[in-house]
C-alpha positions in Angstrom: 124.1 68.4 86.1 121.4 70.6 87.5 120.3 73.8 85.7 118.9 75.2 88.9 120.2 78.6 90.2 122.0 77.7 93.4 121.2 80.1 96.1 123.2 81.1 99.2 121.2 82.7 102.0 122.9 85.0 104.5 121.5 84.7 108.1 118.6 82.7 109.5 116.6 85.3 111.4 112.9 86.1 111.1 113.0 87.2 107.4 115.1 84.2 106.2 113.1 81.7 108.2 109.7 83.0 107.4 110.0 84.3 103.9 113.2 83.7 102.0 114.0 80.1 102.7 110.5 78.7 102.1 110.0 80.9 99.0 113.4 79.9 97.5 112.7 76.2 98.2 109.2 76.4 96.7 110.3 78.2 93.5 111.0 76.0 90.4 114.5 76.7 89.1 115.9 77.8 92.4 117.8 75.6 94.8 118.3 76.5 98.5 121.9 75.3 98.6 123.7 77.0 101.5 122.7 79.1 104.5 125.2 81.2 106.5 124.3 81.1 110.2 125.9 80.8 113.6 123.1 78.5 114.7 123.4 75.3 112.6 121.0 73.4 114.8 118.2 75.9 114.2 118.7 75.8 110.4 119.0 72.0 110.2 115.7 71.6 112.2 114.0 73.2 109.3 116.2 72.3 106.3 118.1 69.1 107.1 119.6 68.7 103.6 120.9 72.3 103.3 124.6 73.0 103.9 125.3 75.4 106.7 128.4 77.6 106.9 129.4 79.9 109.8 130.2 83.1 107.9 129.0 84.9 104.7 132.6 84.9 103.3 132.2 81.1 102.7 129.2 81.8 100.4 131.2 84.5 98.5 134.1 82.1 98.0 131.9 79.1 96.9 132.2 78.8 93.1 129.0 76.7 93.1 126.8 79.5 94.4 125.1 81.6 91.7 122.9 84.0 93.8 123.3 85.5 97.2 120.2 86.6 99.1 120.7 89.2 101.9 117.9 89.5 104.5 120.1 90.7 107.3 119.9 93.9 109.6 119.4 96.9 107.4 122.8 98.5 108.1 124.6 95.4 106.9 122.9 95.3 103.5 125.5 97.6 101.8 128.7 95.9 102.9 127.4 92.4 102.3 125.9 93.2 98.9 129.1 94.9 97.8 131.2 91.9 98.9 128.9 89.5 97.1 129.0 91.5 93.9 132.8 91.8 94.1 132.9 88.0 94.4 131.0 87.7 91.1 127.6 86.7 92.6 124.2 87.9 91.5 122.5 89.5 94.5 119.0 90.0 95.9 118.8 92.4 98.9 115.7 92.5 101.2 114.1 95.9 101.6 115.2 98.5 102.4 117.9 98.2 99.7 120.4 100.3 101.7 120.3 102.9 104.5 121.5 105.8 102.2 121.0 106.9 98.6 124.7 107.1 98.1 125.1 103.4 99.1 122.3 102.4 96.7 123.9 104.3 93.8 127.3 102.7 94.5 125.9 99.2 94.5 123.9 99.9 91.3 127.1 101.2 89.5 129.1 98.3 90.8 126.6 95.7 89.6 126.4 97.3 86.1 130.2 97.4 85.8 130.5 93.7 86.7 127.5 92.6 84.7 125.7 91.1 87.7 122.0 91.1 88.5 121.2 93.2 91.5 117.6 93.4 92.8 115.5 94.3 95.8 113.1 91.9 97.5 109.6 93.4 97.7 107.3 90.5 98.7 104.2 92.7 99.2 103.9 93.3 95.5 102.2 89.9 95.6 99.8 90.6 98.4 96.2 89.7 97.4 94.8 93.1 98.4 97.4 95.0 96.5 96.9 92.8 93.4 93.1 93.4 93.7 93.7 97.2 93.8 96.1 97.0 90.9 93.5 95.2 88.9 90.8 97.6 89.8 92.9 100.5 88.6 94.0 98.8 85.4 90.3 98.1 84.5 89.3 101.6 85.4 86.6 100.4 87.8 87.1 103.4 90.2 87.7 106.0 87.5 90.3 108.7 88.0 91.9 108.1 91.4 92.0 111.2 93.5 92.8 109.9 97.0 94.5 106.9 98.5 95.3 105.9 102.1 97.6 102.9 102.7 98.1 101.9 106.3 100.5 99.5 108.0 99.4 99.9 111.7 100.2 97.7 114.6 99.6 97.7 118.4 102.9 97.1 120.1 102.9 99.6 123.0 106.1 98.1 124.6 109.5 98.7 123.0 111.1 95.4 122.3 114.8 94.5 122.6 115.3 93.9 118.9 117.5 95.7 116.4 114.5 97.0 114.5 113.4 99.0 117.5 116.8 100.2 118.7 118.4 103.5 117.6 120.9 102.3 115.0 121.1 103.2 111.3 118.1 101.7 109.4 116.0 100.9 112.5 112.4 101.9 113.1 109.3 101.4 111.0 110.2 104.0 108.4 112.8 101.6 107.2 110.9 98.4 108.2 107.3 99.0 107.1 107.3 102.1 105.0 109.3 100.6 102.1 106.3 98.2 101.4 103.9 101.1 101.2 106.3 103.3 99.2 107.0 100.6 96.7 103.3 99.8 96.2 102.4 103.5 95.7 105.2 104.0 93.1 104.3 100.8 91.4 100.7 102.1 91.0 101.3 105.8 90.3 105.0 106.4 89.6 107.1 108.9 91.4 105.3 111.8 93.0 105.9 115.4 92.3 106.7 115.9 96.0 106.5 114.2 99.3 106.2 115.4 102.9 106.9 113.1 105.8 106.3 113.3 109.5 108.4 110.9 111.6 108.1 110.5 115.4 108.9 108.4 118.4 105.6 108.2 120.3 106.1 105.2 122.7 107.8 105.7 126.1 111.4 104.6 125.7 111.3 104.5 121.9 114.8 104.9 120.3 113.7 104.7 116.7 110.8 105.8 114.5 107.5 104.2 115.6 105.2 106.5 113.7 105.2 107.9 110.1 102.7 109.8 108.0 103.8 110.6 104.4 101.9 112.6 101.8 102.8 111.8 98.2 101.6 114.6 95.9 100.6 114.0 92.3 98.7 116.3 89.9 95.0 115.9 91.1 95.9 113.0 93.4 97.1 112.6 97.0 98.5 109.3 98.4 98.7 109.0 102.2 101.1 106.4 103.7 100.7 105.8 107.4 102.2 103.5 110.0 102.1 103.4 113.8 102.9 101.0 116.6 100.0 102.4 118.7 96.9 101.4 116.8 94.8 99.2 119.1 91.7 99.7 117.0 91.7 98.2 113.5 92.3 100.7 110.7 91.7 100.1 107.0 94.5 98.7 105.0 93.4 100.7 101.9 91.0 103.5 101.4 90.8 104.5 97.7 88.4 107.2 96.2 88.0 107.7 92.5 85.6 109.5 90.1 83.5 106.4 89.7 83.6 104.8 93.2 85.6 103.8 96.2 87.4 100.7 97.5 88.0 99.9 101.2 89.9 96.9 102.5 90.6 95.8 106.0 93.1 93.2 107.2 96.5 92.1 106.1 97.3 89.6 103.4 97.4 86.1 105.0 100.6 84.8 103.4 103.0 86.0 106.1 100.9 84.3 108.8 100.7 81.1 107.0 104.5 81.1 106.4 105.0 81.8 110.1 102.9 78.8 110.9 105.2 76.6 108.9 103.2 76.1 105.7 105.2 75.5 102.5 104.6 76.3 98.8 103.1 75.4 96.5 99.4 75.2 97.6 96.3 75.7 95.4 94.8 78.3 97.7 98.0 80.2 98.3 97.6 84.0 98.4 93.8 83.8 98.7 92.4 86.3 101.1 89.1 85.3 102.8 88.3 88.8 103.8 86.9 90.7 100.9 87.3 94.4 100.2 84.3 96.7 99.7 83.5 98.5 96.5 
């Protein structure tokens, strides 16, 4: 009998195909057992030995599934996570955890009452540039940090016909990209004293947020989080100024691109970024 944690994955869109399925399959102790999808052919082309079911309820009702992973459209996170918890499963939800704070609190209370593990998937805690910055701060190389800019900019001037760019709950880059930057900032510096946020729709025909600029205020420190869909010129991923020096990094971590190209874990050079930052 296997001691592996048997995982059920809900959906097989971009997040499941690119991140969750290969990471689950490449992690010792986890078994990618069942995927819920309406497109069995698509799933089987990538994972021929994985069982495919048509609806999430089949995962909830399967006594052999230990953990449910939910990388579905943002407004479905709450009902799916609630149903999975009530079925006795442990649950990992892709970011953003939920669309509202009240939903998050309800799920947290439910998981605690049932004794189930409930967690949020934040893959960019493992980005090479972030880990480098985290190490620099831990070693005190930059001294006392006074100013940080963290950018997630893209150039997509045309609004695409995808749920992330439509006007429904949980759409737009404030829910899609900002959670990465917020999580990284809080991981490094804790909760801010206050935060101001500017959200906008700048592209013609935009129905959801395609620009954000957030200022996280700490005593003697400011952290700027910025994202836009109209950045044709490259902007720095990080700009960090401290009392002993600065750190500037361009370019995104390469892991997503490699996963998109079909590479699988483990590999010796996984997570290595060929583009160095500047101290």
